[in-house]
KETIZA-259305 format. One line per field, with one value per residue (C-alpha): residue number from 1; residue in one letter; x, y, z. Coordinates in steps of 0.1 Angstrom, whole numbers, padded with zeros to 4 digits. Layout:
REM KETIZA-259305
pos NUM/...
code A/...
u X/...
v Y/...
w Z/...
***
This chain:
REM KETIZA-259305
pos 1/2/3/4/5/6/7/8/9/10/11/12/13/14/15/16/17/18/19/20/21/22/23/24/25/26/27/28/29/30/31/32/33/34/35/36/37/38/39/40/41/42/43/44/45/46/47/48/49/50/51/52/53/54/55/56/57/58/59/60/61/62/63/64/65/66/67/68/69/70/71/72/73/74/75/76/77/78/79/80/81/82/83/84/85/86/87/88/89/90/91/92/93/94/95/96/97/98/99/100/101/102/103/104/105/106/107/108/109/110/111/112/113/114/115/116/117/118/119/120/121/122/123/124/125/126/127/128/129/130/131/132/133/134/135/136/137/138/139/140/141/142/143/144/145/146/147/148/149/150/151/152/153/154/155/156/157/158/159/160/161/162/163/164/165/166/167/168/169/170/171/172/173/174/175/176/177/178/179/180/181/182/183/184/185/186/187/188/189/190/191/192/193/194/195/196/197/198/199/200/201/202/203/204/205/206/207/208/209/210/211/212/213/214/215/216/217/218/219/220/221/222/223/224/225/226/227/228/229/230/231/232/233/234/235/236/237/238/239/240/241/242/243/244/245/246/247/248/249/250/251/252/253/254/255/256/257/258/259/260/261/262/263/264/265/266/267/268/269/270/271/272/273/274/275/276/277/278/279/280/281/282/283/284/285/286/287/288/289/290/291/292/293/294/295/296/297/298/299/300/301/302/303/304/305/306/307/308/309/310/311/312/313/314/315/316/317/318/319/320/321/322/323/324/325/326/327/328/329/330/331/332/333/334/335/336/337/338/339/340/341/342/343/344/345/346/347/348/349/350/351/352/353/354/355/356/357/358/359/360/361/362/363/364/365/366/367/368/369/370/371/372/373/374/375/376/377/378/379/380/381/382/383/384/385/386/387/388/389/390/391/392/393/394/395/396/397/398/399/400/401/402/403/404/405/406/407/408/409/410/411/412/413/414/415/416/417/418/419/420/421/422/423/424/425/426/427/428/429/430/431/432/433/434/435/436/437/438/439/440/441/442/443/444/445/446/447/448/449/450/451/452/453/454/455/456/457/458/459/460/461/462/463/464/465/466/467/468/469/470/471/472/473/474/475/476/477/478/479/480/481/482/483/484/485/486/487/488/489/490/491/492/493/494/495/496/497/498/499/500/501/502/503/504/505/506/507/508/509/510/511/512/513/514/515/516/517/518/519/520/521/522/523/524/525/526
code M/P/E/L/V/I/E/N/L/S/V/G/G/P/G/H/T/V/L/S/G/V/S/L/T/V/R/P/G/E/F/V/A/L/V/G/G/S/G/S/G/K/T/M/T/A/R/S/V/L/Q/L/L/P/P/A/L/G/V/Q/Q/G/S/I/R/L/G/G/Q/E/L/T/T/A/S/E/T/E/L/N/R/V/R/G/G/R/L/G/M/L/F/Q/Q/P/K/K/M/F/N/P/N/R/T/I/R/K/H/L/L/E/P/L/K/L/H/G/G/L/R/G/R/A/A/D/A/K/V/L/D/L/L/A/E/V/G/F/E/N/P/E/W/G/A/R/A/Y/P/H/Q/L/S/G/G/M/A/Q/R/A/M/T/A/M/A/L/A/G/Q/P/E/I/L/L/A/D/E/P/T/S/A/L/D/K/V/L/E/Q/Q/V/L/E/L/L/D/R/E/R/I/Q/R/G/L/G/I/L/Y/I/T/H/N/L/A/S/V/A/A/F/A/D/R/V/M/V/M/Q/D/G/K/I/V/E/S/G/T/T/E/S/V/L/R/N/P/Q/T/G/Y/T/R/K/L/L/E/A/S/S/L/A/P/S/G/T/L/D/T/A/G/G/Q/P/D/V/L/T/L/A/N/V/C/K/Q/F/G/S/G/R/R/R/G/R/P/A/L/D/D/V/S/L/T/L/K/R/G/E/I/L/G/V/L/G/Q/S/G/S/G/K/S/T/L/A/R/A/I/V/G/L/E/T/I/S/G/G/T/M/S/R/A/L/S/P/G/A/G/D/A/P/T/A/V/Q/M/V/F/Q/E/P/H/D/S/F/D/P/R/M/T/L/R/A/S/L/E/A/P/L/R/R/G/L/D/P/V/E/R/S/R/R/L/G/Q/V/M/E/D/V/E/L/D/P/A/L/L/D/R/R/P/G/D/C/S/G/G/Q/L/Q/R/A/T/I/A/R/A/L/L/M/E/P/E/V/L/I/C/D/E/A/T/S/A/L/D/A/L/T/Q/R/T/I/L/D/L/L/Q/R/L/N/R/K/R/G/L/S/L/M/V/I/T/H/D/M/D/V/V/R/H/M/C/E/R/V/A/V/L/Y/Q/G/R/L/V/E/L/T/D/T/H/R/F/F/A/D/P/Q/H/P/H/S/Q/D/L/V/S/A/A/I/P/C/R/G/L/H/L/K/R/M/R/A/A/A/S/V
u 0238/0204/0192/0178/0143/0127/0089/0067/0083/0069/0087/0075/0065/0032/0020/0048/0067/0104/0100/0072/0067/0099/0107/0144/0161/0199/0210/0245/0274/0251/0262/0232/0239/0212/0217/0201/0203/0204/0173/0162/0159/0187/0202/0170/0165/0197/0190/0154/0173/0194/0163/0184/0157/0153/0135/0105/0102/0091/0082/0044/0039/0060/0087/0123/0137/0175/0168/0139/0140/0119/0138/0105/0092/0129/0138/0169/0181/0175/0188/0222/0230/0224/0240/0278/0274/0252/0247/0277/0280/0300/0298/0308/0331/0349/0365/0339/0329/0357/0363/0391/0406/0408/0432/0423/0429/0402/0378/0380/0384/0350/0331/0354/0343/0309/0299/0328/0334/0371/0394/0432/0459/0430/0417/0446/0461/0425/0432/0459/0450/0415/0441/0461/0431/0421/0452/0472/0507/0520/0493/0511/0514/0475/0465/0485/0471/0445/0421/0437/0466/0455/0445/0412/0416/0430/0406/0380/0401/0402/0362/0360/0374/0358/0324/0338/0353/0315/0314/0286/0259/0252/0270/0255/0277/0263/0284/0318/0341/0325/0354/0382/0395/0397/0427/0417/0381/0389/0412/0384/0356/0380/0382/0344/0344/0368/0357/0317/0332/0354/0328/0296/0285/0258/0263/0239/0262/0245/0259/0250/0271/0265/0302/0317/0298/0292/0321/0312/0272/0250/0221/0206/0178/0170/0159/0138/0117/0114/0104/0122/0115/0137/0157/0173/0207/0237/0240/0201/0195/0230/0220/0181/0175/0134/0127/0140/0153/0180/0189/0201/0218/0234/0248/0256/0277/0301/0308/0323/0347/0324/0345/0356/0387/0410/0395/0426/0455/0474/0463/0484/0492/0466/0482/0521/0535/0574/0593/0566/0573/0552/0566/0543/0557/0594/0629/0621/0582/0591/0574/0576/0568/0531/0543/0576/0591/0554/0559/0530/0508/0472/0463/0432/0406/0418/0404/0433/0426/0449/0445/0458/0456/0443/0475/0491/0486/0460/0445/0476/0480/0446/0445/0482/0470/0441/0460/0450/0485/0516/0543/0574/0596/0589/0568/0533/0526/0490/0490/0455/0436/0431/0399/0401/0392/0414/0438/0435/0397/0406/0412/0380/0376/0345/0356/0343/0319/0289/0271/0305/0310/0280/0271/0240/0224/0225/0200/0218/0210/0233/0264/0262/0262/0286/0314/0299/0289/0323/0317/0289/0251/0223/0213/0244/0245/0210/0217/0252/0229/0200/0230/0252/0219/0209/0242/0244/0205/0193/0157/0157/0134/0163/0181/0160/0164/0191/0216/0203/0170/0188/0200/0234/0235/0216/0245/0271/0254/0255/0293/0298/0275/0295/0327/0312/0301/0335/0343/0373/0392/0403/0383/0400/0372/0386/0362/0338/0315/0328/0302/0270/0253/0261/0230/0237/0275/0269/0246/0271/0299/0277/0275/0312/0316/0291/0306/0340/0327/0302/0331/0360/0370/0401/0392/0414/0395/0415/0394/0402/0374/0392/0359/0354/0391/0382/0349/0357/0400/0421/0455/0461/0487/0492/0510/0520/0535/0532/0556/0544/0548/0533/0516/0499/0469/0442/0436/0475/0471/0444/0462/0496/0502/0540/0543/0538/0514/0496/0493/0477/0452/0442/0443/0418/0398/0389/0400/0387/0349/0356/0328/0305/0316/0312/0276/0265/0278/0258/0228/0235/0233/0198
v 0466/0483/0511/0545/0548/0586/0586/0610/0632/0671/0689/0727/0750/0772/0785/0769/0741/0734/0698/0681/0649/0642/0604/0591/0557/0552/0516/0499/0508/0539/0572/0595/0629/0655/0684/0725/0757/0778/0773/0743/0720/0698/0704/0700/0668/0657/0674/0656/0621/0629/0644/0677/0699/0737/0742/0755/0728/0693/0658/0666/0635/0606/0581/0577/0544/0531/0496/0481/0515/0541/0574/0600/0583/0573/0580/0603/0576/0553/0582/0587/0551/0562/0596/0590/0559/0541/0572/0591/0631/0654/0689/0716/0738/0714/0734/0751/0718/0700/0715/0739/0727/0694/0673/0652/0620/0628/0633/0603/0583/0597/0573/0542/0546/0547/0529/0505/0498/0509/0520/0523/0509/0495/0526/0547/0522/0525/0562/0560/0533/0556/0587/0568/0555/0588/0600/0611/0608/0613/0598/0603/0640/0643/0630/0652/0677/0705/0719/0751/0734/0717/0728/0725/0693/0679/0687/0674/0639/0644/0648/0613/0598/0606/0594/0561/0555/0550/0523/0541/0523/0556/0584/0617/0648/0681/0701/0686/0700/0733/0755/0735/0739/0714/0689/0685/0685/0659/0639/0641/0627/0598/0592/0590/0569/0544/0538/0534/0505/0487/0494/0490/0527/0541/0580/0607/0636/0670/0693/0728/0718/0688/0692/0683/0647/0638/0615/0599/0597/0565/0590/0623/0641/0676/0699/0729/0746/0719/0690/0667/0678/0654/0623/0597/0582/0605/0599/0606/0635/0651/0639/0646/0671/0673/0703/0741/0741/0712/0731/0759/0742/0723/0757/0775/0745/0749/0781/0794/0821/0851/0863/0897/0891/0913/0946/0961/0954/0984/1001/1016/0995/1003/0983/0971/0949/0936/0913/0910/0887/0877/0852/0847/0835/0840/0822/0786/0790/0805/0783/0783/0821/0828/0849/0846/0871/0875/0903/0913/0940/0945/0969/0998/0979/0945/0913/0890/0856/0845/0805/0782/0757/0762/0774/0789/0823/0837/0848/0866/0882/0896/0910/0922/0945/0961/0968/0942/0921/0940/0929/0915/0928/0941/0969/0975/1009/1022/1043/1059/1080/1117/1125/1086/1100/1094/1067/1045/1039/1032/0994/0972/0935/0916/0886/0852/0844/0874/0858/0871/0904/0920/0927/0901/0926/0952/0963/0961/1001/1005/0983/1003/1036/1034/1042/1072/1090/1106/1133/1133/1141/1119/1133/1126/1092/1083/1092/1070/1043/1042/1043/1011/0992/0997/0990/0956/0949/0945/0959/0991/0973/0949/0975/0974/0940/0921/0899/0866/0878/0874/0849/0841/0853/0889/0891/0888/0912/0941/0933/0942/0976/0982/0979/1003/1029/1040/1044/1021/1020/0985/0957/0927/0895/0866/0837/0858/0830/0799/0795/0800/0776/0774/0797/0827/0824/0830/0858/0870/0867/0883/0912/0916/0919/0949/0967/0958/0977/1001/1015/1006/0987/0968/0934/0905/0877/0851/0821/0783/0779/0771/0778/0814/0823/0808/0828/0862/0866/0882/0871/0842/0842/0810/0809/0775/0771/0813/0819/0831/0801/0812/0845/0847/0852/0825/0812/0802/0793/0767/0758/0751/0758/0756/0750/0716/0726/0745/0715/0695/0723/0722/0688/0682/0712/0693/0657/0647/0651/0634/0622/0637/0670/0670/0657/0689/0711/0695/0693/0731/0740/0720
w 0817/0817/0799/0810/0798/0795/0788/0783/0809/0820/0843/0854/0880/0887/0860/0835/0822/0808/0796/0777/0768/0766/0760/0748/0754/0762/0757/0771/0749/0729/0726/0724/0716/0729/0711/0710/0716/0752/0772/0750/0780/0775/0813/0829/0810/0827/0861/0856/0853/0885/0905/0911/0901/0912/0943/0922/0897/0899/0873/0865/0849/0829/0839/0845/0846/0852/0848/0866/0891/0890/0895/0899/0928/0947/0981/0988/1001/0972/0947/0967/0961/0924/0919/0910/0914/0888/0870/0864/0855/0836/0843/0817/0839/0861/0879/0897/0911/0925/0964/0959/0992/0986/0964/0935/0954/0980/0959/0937/0974/0980/0953/0958/0995/0990/0959/0955/0991/0990/1016/1025/1003/0977/0972/0972/0941/0922/0925/0907/0879/0874/0866/0840/0827/0817/0805/0834/0820/0858/0884/0912/0907/0893/0930/0947/0927/0940/0911/0907/0893/0866/0836/0815/0799/0830/0853/0829/0826/0864/0863/0845/0866/0893/0875/0866/0901/0911/0883/0863/0841/0825/0820/0813/0799/0799/0775/0791/0764/0752/0769/0757/0725/0695/0706/0742/0730/0705/0735/0760/0732/0726/0760/0767/0732/0745/0782/0764/0743/0770/0799/0781/0794/0778/0772/0769/0758/0760/0736/0713/0684/0661/0650/0681/0683/0648/0645/0681/0684/0672/0676/0678/0698/0686/0717/0712/0738/0765/0732/0711/0679/0656/0665/0643/0635/0634/0599/0588/0607/0591/0562/0560/0589/0592/0607/0599/0637/0632/0600/0614/0642/0618/0596/0632/0642/0602/0602/0568/0560/0556/0527/0542/0554/0538/0547/0568/0541/0538/0572/0599/0631/0660/0688/0689/0712/0713/0729/0758/0785/0815/0845/0874/0907/0920/0931/0933/0927/0890/0865/0827/0813/0809/0779/0765/0737/0721/0694/0671/0658/0651/0622/0622/0615/0612/0626/0642/0656/0687/0688/0717/0738/0772/0790/0763/0778/0759/0782/0801/0766/0768/0802/0796/0769/0788/0821/0840/0839/0847/0820/0834/0800/0765/0756/0744/0723/0709/0680/0683/0657/0662/0686/0700/0737/0765/0758/0788/0776/0740/0743/0758/0767/0769/0791/0786/0812/0810/0839/0860/0843/0858/0897/0903/0929/0901/0871/0837/0838/0868/0857/0822/0835/0862/0840/0826/0859/0862/0832/0815/0826/0829/0792/0781/0797/0783/0751/0745/0763/0740/0709/0724/0729/0691/0682/0699/0689/0726/0737/0759/0780/0792/0812/0840/0845/0866/0853/0866/0848/0813/0787/0781/0748/0759/0788/0761/0743/0773/0778/0745/0748/0780/0763/0734/0758/0767/0725/0721/0689/0699/0715/0729/0731/0751/0745/0740/0729/0739/0764/0739/0721/0686/0672/0698/0691/0651/0665/0685/0655/0634/0656/0661/0623/0620/0644/0628/0597/0610/0639/0620/0651/0654/0670/0686/0691/0716/0711/0709/0684/0650/0629/0648/0634/0600/0602/0612/0610/0584/0602/0629/0654/0672/0713/0725/0755/0763/0727/0695/0670/0637/0626/0592/0570/0578/0546/0543/0580/0573/0543/0553/0584/0592/0633/0646/0672/0642/0626/0655/0658/0621/0620/0651/0637/0604/0601/0630/0619/0586/0568/0593/0589/0549/0554/0581/0551/0526/0549/0557/0525/0518
***
């Protein structure tokens, strides 16, 4: 099995450089973690290996070799033999990478034919073998399924099967678990680790969260501003980080309770859900209810965490609360304070994908001002816009940019600003930080806590990230297959979870990291 060697790689375009002097090696059977914040150059490193850089960028100097083959000077024909074959790739959002009109079987048949020469019954049998290998309990169903029919975890398993179908020597994994809950994240990492051992795969795992790979990585490379600023064995980096940036990553990867998790005690309820149900489909197409007899309350000034795996009903609950879904049964009521304003706008939502929350053709100013144009004059609109930009700590100059010119963290702040413009009493945050790097996530969480204290906002934080709940929330509601299976205070939940699913979530969030997590926290306190 050959190794992947990158030597003194620089990548850039006219007048700017995005990678500078990057050198790293991935040996057969080795798990190497490439860690860094948003914009550090991690993904560009992977795209350089595949020679799939954006049109404006190119390799300025350096070498990328897979075994004895130089990739920077390879022809497109040679590269097509390598991509999806000797070099496998796992992407962050697998459903967006699949063709929605093709079954998983058809997706897998392509690399089996191109890189393995398999056709007919032999290829069909190999499809089922691969799906079973990556953990599909019913490979036959998985082969017939379309991407939209798969959960997030199953979609990532199918993407892994497609990568393995090409019989890769090196696997590039670009944030493949950042949008998954802790249980699914653990399963996918264990799957990759098993394939590494059984196949002798070398894995370059790109992530912003050291905690997610601390128990699996052999070596860690820390990237900042397009450069490798620190490298070493996982244990040495966790025990003795050499740069301030690495220490910040370690600290951001191990959120601790904020110490202000009891501020809403004795406050009245501002939102009440009683026996709420939501059923999609009709007749024979009716499946398991998305929400099944859910009852809970949100207190004034409280931060309530809603936990659950992919498909548990979390997002359906959020959409129902803000009126984007019509419930099939039960009741929802609000108890707004005097002067809360228009009831329809008193509950606002912050969505998971900030880039999908804005029209790419409009400036941020135009998008933010749109809901204010009815009823407010230009002076009042400008005053309110300036106030929320100050609240979310954004430079007003960003208002004249389009979404594509902003970072993920800047756009997420802008989505919060847009919600605050309507002067809500309740903010529903649906996985509002799951797509952000650890440093940006920490900044957004601190911002939400400040808004909670400053404005008295009630927050419902819908997430799969146990650390976010432990850091922010006073109480925890756990959804499982559409049902509310546990509702308790945060400290009690982590100390003594009652429902088996809650126990699985807590065990996946803490023991899976083992000694490495303890070392991370010790390093973060240095």
